[in-house]
N, C-alpha and C positions, 0 to 999 in steps of 0.2 A: 711593197714599201718596206724599207729597212727597219729592223727592230731598233728601238730607241733605249739608250742608257745614258746615265749622266753621273756627275759627282756634285753633291751638295756641300757647300761650305760658306763661311763668311769670315775673312775674305776668301776669294776663290780664283781671282784672275791669274795668280801665279802658278796654278796647278799644272803639273805635268801629266796628269791622268789622261786628258783627251789625246795627247800625242802618243802616249804609251798604248792605249787601247786601240787607237787607229792603226798603229803598227801591228799589234796582235791580230786584229781583224784581217788586215791585208795578208799577213803571213799564213793565216789558217783558213782563209777563204770564207769568213763569216760575213753575212750581209747584215751589218749593224752600223749604227751611228752613235756617237758618244760626245756629250757636251758638258761644259762646266756651267753650273747653275748657282747663282748667288741667292741664298735664302735669307730673308730677314731674321735677325737674331731671335725675335719673338714670333716668327712665322714659319718654322720648319715643317710642322705637321700640315699646314695649309699648302706649302710648296710641294710637298710629297703628294698630297691628294690631287693637286692640279696636274702634276706630272703623270700620275697613274691614270687619271681621267683622259689624258691625251694619248694614252696607249703605251706609256713607259713600261718596260719589262724588268728593269733593275737599276740599282743605283749604288754608287759608293758614297760614303759619308765621312767628312773630315771635320776638323775643328770649326765650331764648338759643339757639334750636334751628335757626337757618338753615343752619349748617354741618353739623349732624347730619342734617338733612333732605337735604342734598346727598349725603351718604354713604349714606343710606337708599334713595334713588331707584335704580330699576333701569334707568332711561333718563333722559337729560338733554337739554333743548333746548340749542341752541348758546349762547344768552345765559346760561343757568344754568351751563353748562360754563365760560364765560368768567368769570362772577362768582365761581365757587367757593362759591356759597351758593344756597339755594333758599328762596323764600317762597311758592311755589304748588305744590301737589301734585294730581295727577289719578290716581284709582284706577280702572283699567279692565283687563279681560282678564287679571287676575292680575299686572299690572305696576304699578309706581309711577313715573309720569312727573314729573320735577322741572323746574320753570320758575322764572324770576326776573323779576318785573314791576317791580321798583323803579326801574331806569333808565328804562324806558319811561314810568313815572309821572312821574318828575322832568322829563324832556324835554317831555312833554305839558303839564305845568303851566306851565313857563317859556315855551314857544313858543306854546301855544294859549290857556291861561287868562290869562297875563300879557301875551301879545303881544310878547315880547322875543326877539330873534334870538340864536341861538347860533353860526350859521354865520359864519365869518370873525372871530370874537371871541377875545380872549385870556382863557382860563378858568383860574382858580386853584381847586384843590380842596384843602380843609383837612382833614387826617386821612388815615391810610393803613390803616384797619381795614376790616371787612366792608362797612360802609355805603358807603365810597368804591369799593371793588372792584366792587360791584354796579352802579355807574352809569357806570363809565369807558367801556365799549364803546359804550353808547348816546350818551354825550356826544361821543365821537369820530365816531360815525356822523352826527352833526349838522353836521360839517364846520367845527370851530373853526380859528382861525389857529394857536393853540397851546394846550397843556394842561400845567399845572404842578401837581404834587402836593407838598404840604409836610406834615411831621409833626414833632412834638417830637423823635422819634428819626429822624434822617436815613436810616439804613440801611433802615428799613421802607419809607419813601417811595421810595427808589432801587430797591428790589427790586420794589415794586408797579409803578413806571414801566416797569421792564425786562420785566415780564410782558406788556406790551402793545406791545413794540417791533416786533412783526411787522406791526402795522397802522398805527402812528404813532410818531413820536419824541416820547415824553413825558418831561418834565423832572421829576426828583425831588430833594428835599433837605429841609432844615429851615427854620424860620422866619427864621433869620439870613440865609439865601440870598435873601430877598425885598427886602433893602435896595436902594433906588434903582429898584425896579421897580413898575409899575402894571398893573392888570388891568381888563378890561371886565365880567367876571362872576366873582364870588367866592362859592363854594358851601361852606358849612360842613357837613362830614360827621362832625365830632367830637361828643362828648357834653358838651362844655363848657357848653352852655346848661342842661343838666340840673342841673349843680352850681353854676350861677350864676357860672362862671368867665369871665374875659376871656382872649382869645388874644393872644400877643405879636406883633401886627401892626405893622410899621413904618409911619411916616407916608407918605402919598402912594400907598398901595396901591390905592386906589379911583380909577380913571380917571374923567374927566368922563363923565357919563351912565351910570355903572356900576350894576350890579345886585348887591346882597348877598342871598344866599338861604340860609336856615337850614333844614336838613332837620327840625329839631325844631319844635314848635309848642306853644302854650299860651295861657292867658288873658293878653292883653296882649302887649307886645313882649318878645321873648326877649333875654337878655343879649348875644348876638352881634349881633343886629340893632340894639340900642341903641348898641353899640360902633361898628358900621358906619355908622349914621346920623351919629353924632358925628364920625366920621372922614371924612365927605364922600360916602358912597354916595348916588347919586341915587334909586335905587329899593330898597326893602326888602320881602322876602316870606318868610313862614314855610313850613313843610312840610305844612300842612293840605291844600293842593291836591295835593301829591304823594301823600299818603295816599289821597285819593279817586281819583286817576287810576290808581295802581297797582292799586287794588281793581277799577276798571272793566276794566283789562287782564286781571286774573285772572278776572273774571266772563265776559269774552269767551272766554277759554281754555276755561272750563267749559261755557258755554251757547251759544257761537257767535253771540252778539248783543252789540253794544256799547251800554251804557246811556248816557243823557245825564247827564253829571256835574254840570252847573251847578246844578240845583235842590238836589241833595244837598249840594254844597259851600256853597251859600248858607245852607242850614238849619244846617249845622254851624258856619259862621262866626257866624251870629246867636246860636247857643247859647253860643259862647265869649265873645261880647261881652256877653251878658245877665247 
């Protein structure tokens, strides 16, 4: 019988994870099945317990359950501990291992797929929620010149920056603090693109040769990337590659083999463009 995996979320019908992992399994010869499972907003732990009881080996976790998954895990990887959120679960020997592959996925997409350096660069991270927290340590591990976090509420960005002070001096503040500054890599971890909102970015924020990266993705250009392009960003990229790369990282955690992400990413990109 095939090993069983799934992704928990609410909503979940839109998830591309089943198609991604089916492609990874076929390409690597892994005997596994992967499904999307809708968990009640107030019933995540029960849904996980039911899946484990039925023989589930591992799961991905998406909105709104990443912080609850962090609390549910009986053991955490160092990167999940740092992130304060879990997007990958492993069920084995009566324990629940929690991991977070989001940051690894982001860094892999930027450095490997896009071929753009993070080392020695001035990085600006927009937003101070869970999406930001999950990628900060991997971004710092890439060796940037500086990392700045901004949020509409400055206190939240300052607190998040302070949480990583033991490994790097991270700057935190609000959008007003950006006046007169420019950055080489600007990463949007807010949900602004989902609501079609623009962000209060001052002029000159994008340095020559800069990258604007939106963790969101969709058919066509996201609102943030449109704003960035018009403001002078040299390169623009959405988060589809991050989605595929974090999935590959989770697949490796579960199966011990790293799938080739390029064919899957190309297929998803073509489907979005079609």
